[in-house]
N, C-alpha and C positions, 0 to 999 in steps of 0.2 A: 503479135498472135501467132501460134504455130500451125503449120499445115497439118491436115488430116489426111488419112488414107493407109492402106495398107503396107505401101512401099517407103513411106516415110518413117526415118529414122529420129529419136530425139536424144539429146543429151541430158541425163537428169542432172541438174544443177544443184539437189539436195543430197546427191551421192557422198557419202564420206568414207573413205580408206580406213577402216578399223585397224589395219597393221600399223598403217601410218601414225594413227592416233596412240596406239600402243609405244611406238617409238616416240613420239613426242612427250608422252608420260613420262617414259625412263630417263628423258632428257631432264625433266622438272625433277625427279626422283632423285639423279646423279646430283644435282644443284643442290637440293636440301641435304643430301648426305656431306657434299662439299660443306655447307653452312655448319652444319652439325660437328665434321672434323675439325673446322675452325673454332667452334666454340670450345672443343676438348682442349685444341692447343692452345687457346687463349688460358685456359688454367694452367697449363702446364707452363706458358709464360708466366704467369703470376709467381709460381713456386720456384721455376729455375732462373729466370729474366732471361732465359734462351730467345732471342729475338723471333717474334712473330712471323713477320713475312717468310725468311727461309725457312721455316717448317711447314707452311703450307706449301710453297714452293717445290719441297722435298715431294710432299703428299702429292702433288699433280705430276711431277715426273715419274713418279712410281706408277701412277694410274696410265700416264701415256705409255710407258714402256712396257707395262705388261697389262696392256689393254686386252689381248688374247686371252688373258686368263680368268677375265672378268665377265663373262656371258654377255647377258643383254646390257648389262652395265658398260662392258666393253665397247659395244656397239654405241651406245650414248656417248662414249668417250671419246670415238671415233670421230661423232659427229659434230661435237664441241670444238675436236682440233682442227674440223675443217671449215668452222665458221667465218664467214667473210669476215675479213680485216675490217670494212666500212662498218657492219655492225657493232663490232667491238668498239669502234669509236664512239658510234651513235649512242649506245647504250651506257657505257660506263665512263668515258673520258670527261662529258660535261659535269656530272654530280662531283667526281672526284676533284676538278679543276674548281668549282665552285665551292665546294666544301671547305678546300684548302684555303682559298682566296677569302671567304666570309669569317673563317675562324682565326685570321691572322690579327696581330695587333696592328693597326694601322700608323701608329705613331712611329714604330719600331719600323715597320717595314718601308715608311716615308723615308726615314732617316737612312735608312740602306739603299733606297732606290737606285740612285747613280751607281752605285757599285754592283745591283743586281741588274741592271741595264748593260752594265757594260760586261758582265760574264754572260748574261742571258742575249745579248746581242752580237758584237762583234766577237765575244769570246766564243760563241758557237760557230760563227763562220770559221774563224781562226783555228778552233778545235777541231771541223769537219775536215781542213785543209791537212793538217798534221796526221791525223788518221788517215786519210789517202796517202800522204808520202808514205806511212809506215807500210801500207799493203804494198805500194808498188816498189819501193826502197828496201825495205829491209826484210818484208815476207816474200819477196820476189815472186809475187802474181805478174804474170805478162798479160798481153792483151786479149790472149784468147780466154784469159780467166776474167778480166775485166779491163776496162781502160782508164783514164785517169779520171774522166769525167764520172764512170761508174764509181769509181774507188773513193772520189768526192761526195757521191750519193750515198754510197756507204757510211762514208764518216758522219755525213748529216744525221743518218738514221740514228748511229751510236753516241752522237752529241746530246741526247735527250738524256737527263738525269731523272732518276726517281728514286731519292733517297728516305723512302718512308720508314725502313727500319733504323736508318743512322738519326733521324730526326727523333722519332719516337724515343731511341735510347740516350740522345741528348739531353731530352726533356728529364728523363728519369733520373739522369746522374746531376741535374742540375746547372747546365750549360748556360750561359748567359743568352737571353731572348733575343739580342742582337745579332749574335752568333747563330742561332738557331733560324731566325728569320733571311738572313744571307742565303744561308743552304737551301731551304724551303722556297725561299722567293726566285732563287736562281731554276731551281726544277719547275716552279710555277710558269715563270715566262718563258723559258726555254723550249718547252713543248712545241710552243706557237710558232716561235721563231725556228727550231730543228725543222717545223712543217714548211717554213718558207724557204728555207735553203736546201731541202729535199726537194722540193717542186722544180727550184730553180736549176741544181744540178741534174737533176733528171731529164730536165728537157733540153741541157746542153748536151746531155748523152744521147739521148735520142735524134739530136740534130745532126750530131757529128757522125750518128751511125746513118744518116739519111732517112731519119724517122719521124714524123711529127712535126709541126711548124717551126719556122724560123724564130731564134732568139735575138732579139736586139736591144739595145743598151736602154733606148725608151721605154720598151716593153718591160724590162728587168726595173727599172724604176717606179713605173707606174703599177706593177704587180707587187712591188715591195711595200708603196706606199699604201696601195689598195687594202693590204693584208695588214700593216701594222700602224695605221691609223684609222681606217674607215672601220675594222674592226672593234676597236678599243672606244671608239665613239659611238658605235652602235651599242655595245654593251652599257656605257653610260648613260645614254638616254633612254635605255629599257629600265635600267634601275631606278632613274629620277623618278618616271612615271609609276613605276611599281611600289615606291615608296609612298607616292600620293596615295595610292591605293591602300595599302598596308595601315597607313595611319587612320583610315577611316573603320579600320575593321575593330570592333571592340568584343573581346568576350568570346571571339568564335576561333579557337586554336587551329581547328582543322582547315580553315578556311586560311591563315596567315601561313601554316606549315605547306600546304599545297602550292599556295600562291608562290612562294619562294622556290619550290619545288619544278612548278611547271615553266616557270621566267628560266630559268637556270638551261630547259632543253628548248624552248622556243629562239631563245638568244642565239643559241647555236645553229639553230635550224634555218633561222631568219639570215643569219649569216651565211653560213653553207649555200643555202640552195634559195633564197629569196632574190630580192632585186639586185641585193649589195655583192654577192659572191666574193665575200671577203673570209679571213681567218676566223672561221667560230671559235677556235680554241682563244684567240686573244679575246675575242669580243664576251666569252664567258669569264675569262680572267678581269676583265675589267667590270665586268655586272658584279663578281664577286668582291673585288675589292671597294667599287663605289659602297657597296652594302655593308662592309666592314668599317668604312668612315664615316658613312651618314645614316645607312639604311636601319642599323640594329635599334637605333633610337627611334623609327619610324615605328618599330614592333612595340605596342604597348606591353608595359611590364609584365603583366598576367600571362601574356601569351609568349615570351621571350623563351622561357623554361623548356616550354613544347617545342618550339622550334627547333632549340637545340638538340633536345632528345631526336627528335625525328630525323635529322641532320647526322648526328651520329650513329643512328640505326642505319641510313643510307651508307654513308661513306665507311663503317665498317663491313658492310654487305659487299659494296663494293670491290674494296680493298682486297677481302678474302677471296671472291670468285674470279677477280682479273689476274691474281698471283697464282691462283689454284688453276684458270686458263692457260696461262704463261708456261707452268709446270707441265701440263698435259701436251702442250705445244712442244715444248722443249723435248720429253719423253718419246713423242710422235716422231719427232725429226730422227732420233735416234735409230728408231727401228724401221722407218719407212726410206731413209735417204738412198739414192743412187748417184747422185751428182758430186758428194763428197767423199774424197780421197783419204787414206790413213794420214797422209801428209797434212793435210789440211788441221786435222786435230791437235797435232803438234803445232801447228802455225797458230791455232786458236790460243793454246796457253801462251805463246811467246806474244803474243798479241796482247793478251791479259797486262802482261807487264807493260810493254809498250804503251799501252793504253793509258795507265796511271801516270807513265813516264810524258806522254803527251799534255793529259791535263795539268800536270803541274808547269809543263813549258808555257802552255796556255795561260795560266793563271799569273805566271812570274812576266810575260811579257806584257801584263795590264798592271802591275803589281805598282808601278810610279802612281798612276790614276786612283787604284784602289785605295792607297795610303791616304790619297789625298783628299778624298771624299768619303762622306759615310762616318763609321763608328770603327775606331782602330782595331786592327787585327793583328794578332802575335804571331811569332813562328810557329808555336805549337797549334794554334788554331790553324793557321794556313796549311800544315800537314793533315791535320783532320778533314780541311776542305776538299784537299784533293783526293784522301784515301776515301772519302765519305761520297763520293760521286758514284752512286750506283745505277745501273741501268735496269730498265722495266717494261711498263707497261706499253707506253706511246711509243718507245723505240722498237719494241716487239711487232705492234700494230703496222707501223712504218714499214718495217721490213715484209710483212705480209700482203702490203699494198704493191713492193715491187715483185714478190713472189707471184701474184696474181695477174701482173701486167705482161700479157705475151709477146708484146713488143720487145721485151729486153730478151737478151740471150738466157738461154735453161740455165747454163754454168753460173751466173752472176747472180741470178734470181736465188738458186739455191745456195750459194755463198752467201748472201744477206740474210738469209733467214738463219744459216748455220750460224753465222757470227754474233748476229744479234741475240739469239737464244743463249748461245754459250754464254755471252758477256753477262745476259741478263743472270743465268743460273750461277758462274762464278761469281760476281759482284755481290749477289746476295747471299751466295752460301758463304763466301770467303771472306768480303769485305763486311759485310752485315753482321757477323758472327764474331768477328774479332776487332771490331771498333771499339768495343770497350776495353778489350786489354790495351788497345792503343791509346785511347783516353788516360785511361788510370796510368801507364808506362810514362806516358808525357807530362802527367800532372797537371793536366790542362784546365782542370776545373778547380781552382784553389781554395781552401776555406779557409778565412784568416782567424787567428785567435779570437777576436772580438765575436765574429759569429759564432765559433765555437762556446764561446764562453755563454753568450746568450742561449744558445741551443740548450747549454748544461743547465741552466738556471732553469730553464723552461722543464727540461726533464725532471728534475729536483721537484719545483711545484706540482708535476703530475703524479709523481710517485706519493707525495705528502697528500693530496686532495683524495688520490686514490682508496689510501690509508684510512682517511676520516671517511670515508664512503664506506667502507668496509667495517669501522667501529661502529656506524649506524646500523648497519645491518646486522651486526652480531647483537644487539637487543632487541630487533623486531620479530616476534614470536613466529612470525611465517618461516623463519629462515633456522629456525632449533637445529634440523638435522643436517646443515651444510658442514660438508668436509673443508676447513677453512686452509687447510694445510694443501690440500689438491687445488682449491680456489688460487691461491697463489701462484699456482704453475698454470693451471688455466689462463688467468688473467697477465701472465708476463711479468710480473714484478720483477722476478730475478733477472731476466733479459735488460728491463731498464735501469737495474743498479747496475750490471755489467756494462751497458753504454756509458752510464755516468765514468763509471773507473776507466773505459777507454779514453774518454774524452779527457780526462784528467792527466791520463799517462801521454796523449799526444800534446797537450798543453805543456807538461814537464820537458819532453822531447822538444818543442819550440821553443823552451827558454822562458816562459811564462809562467808564472802563478796559477795552480791549478784552484786557488780559491774563487769564489765569485768576485772578489773585488777585481776591478777595472786598471788597476797600478800596473802601470809597465806598457799600457795600450799607447800607443800615439794620440794626441788631442785632436789632430785631424782626423785620423782615421776613426775615432770613437765618435766624433761628433756628424761624423759622415754617416756613420750605419744608424744614430740618432735621426738623422732628416731623412734618411733610406724608410725608417720605419714609419714616422710621421706622415711622410708623403704617400706611403701606402695605405695606411690609415685613413688619409683626406680622401683619395680613391675610392675607398669603399663607403665611405659616408657620402660622397657625390651620387654614388649610383643608390644608396640605399634612398635618399632625398627623391630621385628620380623614380623609381618603385613604388614610393609613396605619394605620387604625384604632386609633389611640393617643387620639384625642377623640370624645367623645359628640357625637350631632346637637345635645342641647339645650345643650351647653356650648359647641359651635361659635358657635351662634347670640347668645350672650351675649357672648363674646369679640369677634366681629365688630363688634358694636353697641358694645361699648364702644370700639375703634376708630373707629368711625363716629363717635362722638361727639367725641372727640378731634379728627379731621379737621374738625370743625364749628368747633373752638378751638383752631388751630393756633399763634394769636399769646399763648395762655395756656400756664402749665407742664402738663407731663403730669401727669395724673390718672385714668388708667384704672383703676386698684385701687378708688376710692371708689365708681365706679358697680358694679363687681363686687361690691364688699361689702356695700350696699346692698339687691343683688338677693337675697341670702342670707337664710334665717329666722334669727333672732337662736336663742343655744342655748339660750334659756329655753324656746322651743317645743318643740325637740327633747327636751328634759329631761323636758317634761310628757308627752309622746308616749312617753317610755320606761315611763311608770309603766303604761301599758296593754299593754305585751309580756307579761307574764305570766298575761294573762287569757285562758280557753281558748276564747273565739270571735275577738274584735276583736284579740286579742294578734298572730296572723299578719300581718295587715292593717299593724298599727301597726309591725312589725318591716321588712315591706317598704316602708313608708313612710320609715320613718328611713334606711332602707338606699339607697332611691332618692335621696333628698335629699341626704345625706351624702356618697353617691357623686358626684351632681352638683356640689357644694360641692368634691370632693377633686379630681373631674376638670378643673373651672375653675382652680383654685387651682395645681396642678400644670403644666397646660397652659400659663397665662400666666406661671408661672416660667421654664419650659422654653424658650417662644417667645421671650421677653425676654431669656435669657441668650444666645441663638444670635443676635438682633438686635444687641445690645452687641458679640458677637464679630465682626459685619460692620461696626463703626464705620469703619474704616479703607477699606472700599470706599466711601465716601460722599464724592465729589469736591468738598467745601466745606473751608470754615474749620475746620484742627483744632483750636483752641481752643473756638470756638463748637460743634462738634458734640461735644467731650469733655462741656460745659457740659449739653448736652442729655442726653447718655447718662447724668450724673449723674442727672438728674431720672427716667430710668429706672431707674436702678439705686435710688434710693429707694422706687420703688413695687414694686420686688423684695423689698425687706427689708420692708416692710408686709405682703406677701403671704407671705413665709416664716415671720414671725412669727405670721400666724395659722394656718399650716400647722401650726406647734408647738404652737397649740391644739387641732388636729384632733387629733395623734399624742397629746397628753395625755390626752384626754377618750375619746376612741373607738379606743382601739387596737385591739380586736377588729373592729371595722367596716372600718377602713382596711385592715387584712390581708386581709378578705373582698374588697374594692375591687380591691387591689394584685392578687392571685389572678387576679379576673375578667379584670382588664386584661393580665397575662400571658400567660392563657389566648388571648385574644383574639389578641393578637399574633403568639402562635405558630401559630394556625389561619389567619390572613392570610399570614404566612410560607409556611405549606402551600399556600396556594392561588395564591400568585405562584409559587411555585418550580414547581408542577403547569403552570402555564400558560407557564411557559418551557421547561419540558421537552417538552411537548406540541409547543410551536411549533419546538424544534430537532428534532423527530420521533426522540425518544427513548422515546417509550412510544406505545401503541397507542391509538387514539380509543376502543376498548371499555374498557380500564383508565383512561383519562382520565377518560371520564364516569362512571365506577364511583368512583372517588376523588373525583371533584367534586361529586358529588351526598353523599357521605359528609361531605366537609369542610363543604358548604353546611349539611348537617343540622345538625352540630355548632355552626355559628355561631349559627342560629336557636334551639337550645337552649341556648347561653349565655345570651342575651340574656334568655331565660327563667328561666333558674336562679336559685331563692333560696339564697342560702348560710347556714348554721347559725353564729351568733354563740357563740365560745367561747374563753377566752383558751387559748394552746396550754401544755401542759407543758412543760417544760423539754426534757426528753429527746426530744419532738417537734419543739421548736422548733430546737434544736441541728441535728438532722437536716434542717430546711429550708436551712442553708447547704451551697451545692455543696462546698465545700472540706471537709465532714466527710462527704459521702455516700460516701466510699470507704472508712470505717470500719467494723470488724466491731463487733456488737453488744458485745462484752467491751471494746474499746476504747471504746464509747461509755458505757458503765456504769462505765470507770474516771475517765473525764472527769467523770460525774455525781456519783461518791462524793466528787471533791475540788473542787466548788463550792459557793459559800455567796453568799447575798444580800446586798446592800450598799444603801443608801438616801444620798442626796446632795441636800443643800441648794442652791438657787440659788446660783452663783459659787464653791460649793465645788470645791475642786480633788481630781480623782478620781487622778490621778499627775501629777509633776514630771520635766521632762526630766534626764536624767542620774542620777537617783535608780535603786537596784536593782531590776529588773523582778523580780516575783514572779508576779504574775498577768496574764490577759488578761481581757478583759470584753466581756459583749454585754448591749446595753440592753434593758430590759423596759420601761420606761415613762420619757419626759421627752425631753432633748434635750441635747447635748453638744458642746462647740466644742472642738477639737483644733486646737493650734498646730503646723501643720506646716511649717517652715521660714516663708517670709513670708507664707504661707497661713492662713486662717483657715477649717479644714474642718467643717461642720456635720454631726453625725451624730445619728440617730434611732432610732426605734423597730426593733428586730431588727438594728441594726450592729454588727459587732466591732470592738473597739478591742484591739489593732491589729495586723493581719498583721506590719508591721515590727519591732515590738515585741517578737513571736514569734520572728524570725529573728536579731535584734540581738544586740550583745555584751554581753548579760547587764543592760544597763539601760534604762530607757525613751528612747524616741528623741523624744518630743514632750510637750508638757505638755496635758493633758486637763481642762477644767472645766465641770460642771454648768452650764446655762443656765436650768434649770426643776427643779422639783422630780424627781430621777431618780432611777429603781430600774435595778440591774445585778446579773447573776450574775457572781461572779467566779471563773474558773477557773485551775486551777495551771497555773504556765508549765512545770514540771518535767514534769509528766505530757504535755505536749502534747510538750514535747522528746522525750520517751522514745518516743512514738507515732512522730516523725517519724524516728527512728533506724530503727524496726522496718517503717515503711510507706512505701517510696520514694515513691508515688504522692501519698500525702498530705504529705509534704514538697515536692514538687514545687507541689503547688497552693499550699501557704503562702507558698513563696517568689514565685510568679507573682501571688498575691494583693496581696503587699507592694509592687507595681511602681508604683503611683500614690502611695504614701508616700514611697517611694525618690528617685522623680524630683522630686516638690516638696521634699524636704530637700536634694537636692544637684544643683539646676537647673545651674549651671555646668559639671556632668561630666555632665549628662544629653542633650548636643547636641540634634538635632531633635527627641529625643521630648521634650522640655519644652516644644515648641511643641502638642503634641497634648492636646485636654481628655482629661477620665477615660474618658469613654465611649469616645473613637475609642483612647487609650492601650492599654485594656483589648482592644479588639478586634483591634486589631495585634497584641497579645503573644500572645492566645490564637489568632490565626486563622496569625500568621506565624513563631512560634520554638518552639524546643524546649530545655526542660530538661536541662541536662548537667553532669556531674561529672568532674573529670578529675585524676589524681596528678599531682606533680610530674616534670618531665622529658618529659612526653607534649606532643604538638604539637596544634593545634587549628586549624580552618579558620574564618575570619571573613569569606569572600567577600563576604555582604552586611550584614556586621556583627553587633553582638550587646551583651548588657551582662553586666557581671562583678557578681555580689552577693559574693562573697569571694574571696580569694587574688588571685596576682598571674600576669600574662603580659607576654610581650615579644616585639618582632620578633627575627628571626633575622639581620639582616644591618645593615651598619653598619661605619664603620672604628672601632676601640677600643670605648669606649663612649659616643662622643657622638650616633653615628647611631641606637643604639639606642631604641625606644619603649617605654616600660613601662606597663601598664594595671593600676591595682587596684581595690581594691573602688568598688561604687556609681558605676560610669563605664560610659559608654556607648562601645563600640568600632566604629567608622566600618569601612566595608566595606575589606579590605586583600588584596593579593595575596601569597600565600604563607601559611605556617603563621606561627601563634605559638607561642613555647615556655613552658610551664608553669613558674613557677617556684615556687609554692607550692600547695597544693590548690587547685583552681579548682572554684569553683560559679559558673555562669554561664546566660545564654540564648543561642541561636546564633538570628539571623535567617534565615528563607528569603525574605525581601523587602528590598530596599534601601529604607530609611526616609530615610537622609541627604539624598540628594538632591532627593526629592520634598518634605521638609519645608523644604529650606533655599530652594526655588521659592516655597512659601508664605511663608516669612520675608520675601524680597522682595518679594512679592505684597503683605503687610500693611504695608510701610515706605512709606507715604504719601509723603512726603517724597522718598525715593530713586525711587518709583515715578513721580511727576510729574515728576522731574528727569530720568529717564529719557526718559518720554513727549514732554517738550519738547526733549530735543536731537535724539531721533530722529523728532520731526516737523518740525524745522528742516531737517533734511538733506531729509526727502521733498519739504517745500515749495520747496525750492531746486532740486530736480533738475529 
């Protein structure tokens, strides 16, 4: 409570200085203008390829140097130039370090880890000493300017690299990810290490001058361990718990994005100012690397895009502002400096040359170790590694920390800021802008002939497909007035043709044929390129499965890593399964844990452990098989030598066979767990489908926002509950097992009981025949344990736990349609065929389901009669039949409309037109009926499917698309016509 009375004066806590407010607003205005300038220069960068960072640095230098001409903006520029360096660190450095670490490729970074640690650890210390020697020995700075310890302190400041411009350039030019990660990883870690050496040498400097506390060996070691070990551990711990939190967030992009953003800052502050007092920089780097390795898959796929958008915005804004700020400080240094002499400017340019030489000496000093570990580095890459060591934000920030330290001599403080600002400007303006010329001069990035031929093939197909699209538009009345000649100019067709010609000339200059043929290209190189593309396809398919909820996060990481390992060894045979297999625990370990399942306390945890592990194994194995088969189906899209492609695909098929054999063991040994896993996966698929369908409905305006958010919340809650759900293991009873088949779900309890009354269990040894083709059919079978191979036409169909053998036998003509053999110890339940036939007669829905379920076998057995249906794989065939067909029965003399085609199971129908019998077309059992105008006449009782959609024309297009020989011939022919026009 305040005192009252006439002599009492009070402070008005609500008072705000309007002039100060206007100054603050001007600073915000200046920052906004800086971002606007950055956006403008970003467009310049797109059109000229001039590096972005040096351009924004130049803008900042001009703003700092001519701030007196900018009026009130000049005052804001002055304010920014005198911002406290700690504030720069707190605002910009955490997000820049986290973004760089978060978006790195963890596998490549891990492969380069030792070399990164060498360059960013002892490399920084040795580089600081070398630069200190340059100052004292070659630039002749005396103790009045700087002592030896102060020289090493300045060397530490200048050892922190910031090659943003070089990394962006190398990515643009197509340099290898391995080399990019070495440069970027060194910069990522040497920031924190440079800070550690800076503190160490600065303390020695103060001690030698009689200032500050004494420095002991024990204190140095403790400080080093505290910063280099405690910091990263803190980052990993925070990342782990943040990942657990992120996994529980469903459908909230804002929360996930903010969580990553907030934890980047909190980790830095907890490390620097909390209980730990360790390196906040290294803690943030560890946080980002952990999230790169494990955290990305903790973020649900629907939120991942939003997170990357947010961090792209943050990274661009921080990069732009910090380079603008560096430029302003450099420009201000030029006009304000009183402790810098003319000779210092000459020494600065000399030091620039010595700094590059010192970096070369530092790297060469560790060259034997660098060559031994990680990925190999060529001599050309060594030159770029030396030349690309740009200086930037952190070094300048450290120099400003020196500049603010009043305990140090004024001359040294100003020299530190002067040299650091000068090196930031020179390396970005000279090295950053000329690095592209150096890379091209060295021909560091080589484009092999096989890559050129593949790219040329792609360009030709792009031209041809664009021309086909133009022909389609030419007959569209909406485009009657189009200037087609100008359109060709606008779409860049001539530029594409010129690029094809340039590639042809390059191939001729290299001594290779410019034709599409791959003759003359080494077999090892060609197969290596094919493996490279297959492994990239597999990586993409793995991520697709994850995004659709089919694959778990841990499984995705292992699968992607198996492809990454393969990409490192494309000259060797595909061998992904070995890596996957060695990542699984042995069955002996699982069997040992099984013993604890029945114990009252630990049994629950043992059961959860087994379920999680086997779920992981099953998830990895099935996803690998599924994606590999999809990649095999895409082989005809690879525009390379068909024989070589087939040979590499055979390698992949061999990997699939190994994984299928392993999956067989899982089915045999843990059927009840596999059942629980499949149930959980199916539930996840349905919930994901519900969510996607709900989002599409809301986007189309078919549901109100209130109902949308209510349903979305309910689905999201079920997804989280599903992940935490623990399934009870128990082998199902036969009656409940039968009811799991969709085909049986329409039966009454009485019908189910009839089936159960006429069933019997049978056991088969490996290679024992269950039934032979052509033998009288008396039973159908359900597999309770083991695996069966069914010879369906020319196909070998593998069946395992829960499979029904077979629907085709049930609807057949009284004999088995295929031959089935057990491949392992197998247990089945046999079901009386006569009972099933009786139920079909009195239950039309059950009959329809039996016929529809038999389609896969019938198409495989009668491929020549199946038309375009034979081109569909099992999943697509079943999907089409259930979505676009109706089961119908017709008596003789009735007429049937097959406007979109259909399929005849039994009976016969014919066309109604023709001269005599010559023009009449008859369709009999197991035959595809193409779309026909007019009705068909039923000759014999007809059981069929009538399609609601035309499968024929679409699949004929796919047939042509998959015929690489005809496809290439058509492309070549059409390209020649376009080329001559």
